[in-house]
N, C-alpha and C positions, 0 to 999 in steps of 0.2 A: 502214120501213127506208129510209134515204137514204145517199147516197155523199159521202164526203169526198175532195176533190180534193188530190192531192199534185203539187206542181210540181217537175219535174226538169230540170236544165239539159241541153242537147243534149250527147250523148256525144261526147268527144274520144278516148276510149281505145277499144281493140279488144276488151277482155275485160270481161264483165259479172259482177258478184259478187252473188248473193242473200245473204240473211242466213243462211240454212241452210248455204250453201257456206263462208261465213266462219267459222261455228262448227265445222263439220267440219275445216276447215283448221287452226283453232286447237287442236282437241283432239289433232291428229297433231303439232303443231309447238311448242305452248306449253311452255316449259321448266319452269314450275311444276307443270304437270299430268304432266310426265315424273317428277318427284319422287314423286307419288303412286303412279305405276305401278312405280317402283322399290321403294317401301315394301311393295307387294303381293308382289313377287318375294322380298324378304328375309323376310316373314312366311311365305311358302310354305317357304322353306328351313328356318325355325325349326320349323314344324309337322312337317315331314319328319323332322327331327332328333329331335324328341320321340318319334317312333315307334322310331327307331333306338336311342334310349336304353334301350329294353327289352331289347335283345340283350346277351348277355355281352360282356365287354371281353377281348380276347386280346392278349398281348404276347409278344415273344421278344427274347432278348438273347444275345450271344456276345462273346467276347473271346479274345485270344491274345497271346503275347509271347515274346521270348527273354530267358532269363536268363544272366547272366554271373558269374563268380567261383565261390564255394564253394557247393555245394548238398549236400543229403542224398540218398544213393543208397538202393537197396532193402535194403542191409545197415545202414542208419543210420550209414554212415560219411560223412565229409565229403570231397567230391572237388572239385578245382579244374577246372571245365569250364564249357561253355555248353550249354543245351538249350533246346528249344521246348516250350510248353505252351498248350493251348487248352481252352476249356469253353463250353458253350452251355446256354440254358434257355428253356423256353416255359411260360407260365402263363395262366390264365383266371380270371376273376372274374365271378360271376353274383349280382346283388342279388335275393334272394328276397322281402324285404319292406322297405319304406321308408315306411311310413305312407301308402301309396297315393299317394305324392307324384308318382311318375312317370305314373301314370294321369291324375292331376289336371293335371299339366303338359302332357299331350297335349290334354286338353279345353281348358286355358287358351290353348295355341298355336292350336287350332282357332278359338276365339272371337276371338282377336287377328287372325288371318287374315281371318275374316269382317269384323271392323271395319275393317281395312285396305282390303279390297275395297269396302265400302260408303263409306268415307272417299273412295276414288278416284272412285266414282259421284257422290257428294255434290259433290266439287270439279268434275266435269264439268258438273253442273247450274249451279253457280255461275258457272262459266266461260262456259257457254252463254247465260246471262242477262246476264253483263257484256258479251258480244260483241253481244247483241241491243240492249242500251241504247246502246252505243257506235255501233252501225250506225244506229240511229234518230236519234241525235244529228245524224249526217251527213245523214240524209234531211230532218230538220227545217231545218237551216241551208241545204241545198241548195234547199229550198222558199223559204226567206227570200231567197236570192239571186235566185230567180225573181220573187218578189213585188217586190223592189226593182227589178229589171229592168223589170218591167211599170209600175211608178210612174214610173220614168225615162222610158219611152216616152210615158206620158200626159202628164207634165210637159213634154216637149219638144214635144209636139203643142199644149199650151196656151200654152207660151211663144211659139211661132211665131205662133199666133192672136192672142195679146195684143200681140205686137210690132207686127202689121199694124194692130191697132186703135189703138195709141198713135201710130203714124205718121199716121193720119187723124184723131186727136184724140178718138177715142171712149173711150179709156182713159188713166188718169194714168200717168206714167212710173214713179211710185212702186209701182204694181202690178206693172209688169214687173220691177223690181229685187226686189220681194218674192218673185216667182215664180222668179227666177233664183237667189235665195238658197235657196229650198225645193228646187230642182233640185240645187244642189251638196250640200246635206245628204243627198238621196237617193243621190247618186253615193257619198258617203262610206259611207253605210249598206250599199250594194252591196260596196264594197271590203272593209269589215269583215266582212260575211257571207262573202264568198269566202275571206278569210283564216281565218276560224273553221272553214270547211269543211276547209282543208288542215290546220289544227291537229287537228282531230277525226279526220282520216284517219290522222295520225301515232299518235294515241292508240289507234286500232283496230288499226293495223299492229303496235304493241308487243304488244298482247295476243295477236295471232295469231302473232307472231314471223315477220311478213312482211317480206321484204327492201325497203328503201327504193328500191333501184335498180329494183325491179320496179314501182314506184308509177305509172309511166306507163301501164301496163296494167290499171289498177284503176278500174272504173266500177261504181258502185252501181246496183242495180236493185230496184225495189219495186213490188208490185201496188197497185191502187187498193183500200183496205180499205172494209168496209161496217160500219155500226153496226146490228147485229141486234136489233130489239125483242123478239124472242122468246126471247133468251138470258137467263135470270134464275136463276142457280144458288142453291140453298139452302146456306148456310154450313156448317151442322151436318152434312148428309148428304155435302157435299164433303169436310169435314174427315175423317170416318170413312172415306170412300173412299180419300183420300190417305194417311191414317196407316198403313194396311196395306202400302203400297208405298214410303213415304217413306224414302229412304236415310238421311236424317239421324236419324230415329227408330230405325231398325233398327240403325244403327251405335251409338246410345246404348244400345240393348238388348244389343248384343253386348259393349259395354264393361261393362255391368252384370253380365252373365253371367261374363266373364272375371274381374271382381273378386270374384265369389263363388268361382270356382275358386281364386283366389290365396289366399283366406282357408283353404280347404281345404288348400292346398299348405303354407301357414305352420303350421297346426295339426298337419299330419303330421310336421313336423320335431320335434315333442315326443315322438313315439312311437318305440319302439326300431326299429332296423334290423339285418336279418339277411342275411348274404352267404355265399356258397359260393366257396371258393378251391381251385384245383388247379394243380399245376405238375409238371414233370419236366425233368431236365437230366443231362448227362454232360460228360465231359472226355477229353482226350488229353494225355499226358505222356510226353516223351522219357526221363525218368528211370525210367519203369516198364519194368523189364528182366525178361524172362522166364527160365525155367529154362535155356533154351538159351544165355543171355548176350545175346540180342538184344532190341531194344525190341519190346515187345508191339504187334502191328498194331493200326491204328485201329479196324477193325471189332470186334475182341475188346475193345478198351479201352471202346468205347461201351457194350458190353453189360456189361462188368465195373464200370464206374464210374457206371452209370446209378442216378439217384436219383429218387424220386417222392414227391409230397406231395398230400394232400387234406385239407381242413379247412373249418370254418365259423367265422364271426366274428359276434358279437352286440355291438351298440353301444347303450348305454342312456343317453340324456341325463339328467343328474341335477341339475346346477346350472350355469348359464352367465350369471351376473351379471344375471339377469332380462331379458336381451336378447331371448330368444325370446318371452317373454310380451309384451314391448312390441311386437315385430314383429307378433304376432297382433292386438293392439289397433289397431295402425296399419292392418293389413290390413282389419279390420272397419270402420274409419272410411272407408277408401277405397271400401269397398263401398257404405256409406251415401251417400257423395258421388256415387258413380255412379248410384245409385238417384235421388238428388236431381236430377242432371243430366238424367236421362231425363224425370222429372216436369216439369222446367223446359223442356226442349225440346218436350214435348208441349203444355204450356200456351202457349209462344211460337207453335208451329205453329197451334194452335187460333185465336189472335187474329189471327194473319197471314192465315190462310184467310178469317176473318170480315171483316177490314178490306179485303182485296183484292176480295171480293164486293160489299162496300158501295161501294168506289170504282168498281167496274166499272158499277153502276147510276147513280152520280153523274156519271161521265163520259159515259155514255149521254144523260143529261138535259142535262148541259152542251153536248155536241155538238148536240142538238136546238135548244137555246136560241140558240147561236151561230149556227147555220144560219139561223134566223129573223132574228138580228140582221144577218147578212151581207145577206140579201135586202132588208132595210130600208135598210141603208147603201148598197147599190147604187142603189136607187130614189131615195134621198135625194141622192146625188151627181148623178144625172141632172138632178134638179130644180134643184140648186144650180148646175149648169153653165148651165142656161137663165137662172136669176135672175141670174147674174153677167153673162151676155151682156146682159141687159136692164137691167143697172145697179141692181138691186134688193138686191144683197148685195155687200159689198167682198171684196177678195182674201183677206183674213185668214179670213173665214168660208168661203169656197170651199176654202181649203187645210185648214182644220179638218175639214171634211166628207171630203175626200179622205184625210186621215190616219186618220180613223175607219174608212173603208173598208179601208185596208191593215192597220190593227190587227185587224179582224175576220177578214180572211184569215189573218193570222198565228195568231190564236187558234183559229181552226178547224183549222188545220194542226197546231198543238201538241196540241190536244184529241184530234184524230184519231189522232195517234201514240201518245199516252198510252193511248187506248182499246186500240189494237192490241197494245201491249205487256202491258196488263192481261188482255186476252182470251186471249193466249198463256199467261199465268200460270194463268188459270183452266183452260185445255186441259191444262196440265202437271199440275195438281192431279187431273185426270180420268185421269191415267195416259199422256197423249199427249206423248211425247218428240219435239216437232215437228222437230228437226233430224236425226233418224234417217232 
């Protein structure tokens, strides 16, 4: 086991943000993730409505109006008068059989809700790793800023030393100019790295939906990672472990089950449907005159004019221009596509896990080798300084060795970040949602 050093600039801000904190903030504020949460709410309403659809439907209606002009009285004579009339009716309808389509719709809605929930979780995972990568991009270029700063300090020291040697005639002025040019190049790299850090912060803030005006209080923080020689996951066992909990696979499975239920729903539409209907109603009419010559009271008219109905209706589909048969075939094709998508997702996940475990081992070996290279470059630079001071090598050779040392530092920094991201991915496969 060895340690990879990360270089972080001195903090100017007051508030430090870990990668886990950035992820949690993004999950609460990212607008795209909010849409997935709203999809879940919509599917919950659909699932609840599919249960309510099993209940009978009840409706009521009423009406009333004033009639003017001639009308027929109780003696069947026409009279020229005005009168008021009103009526009301209430009815209920209960579907007794509809090819089990309503039960299948309940199951379909349940699978769609499950798919929406898993889709939200899957997007949460995708967003978490997008934030992770953006965060470590900032860490990398922050380290590059520090490396450039260290190079500038070394160059300033060498420049002053060379200038003194030029003044006493021990070094050529061309060496001084060459070192000055190298220093200006390093200053440019320093500025470019600083600008890249700010650019990457904006990229991270956009994913987090973090307000730009709050940026002065944003300071990254990262622990020093280690490359553990004892971690060597087996891809096959890791795949089977993750396949059980993978939200992406489970969503594909829910989509496949929903497609199967949709086939059952479509086939059910070919079956007869049976429903029970019942209604009752009454009315009030001012033309209804009793034996006393007065209008029959409202209470009496309601009883007198009451009508009731109960019946059943049977609907049998016979021919619909082959539309229903086509819908069934299309539903079957959709089911086969859902199964194929599930198999494809499973295959992709298998190779993804295998490739990530391979890359983890490769990055560990890479970090080991770069560490050895860095140690050798540090020794070579110390030797080159002494040789340059003794006039055994020229300024070009010294600057070449110095650049090789800086390259090794940046390579180790990048490899360490890549290893950290990959190890987080392996932990995720093991069921560890590290941002929780």
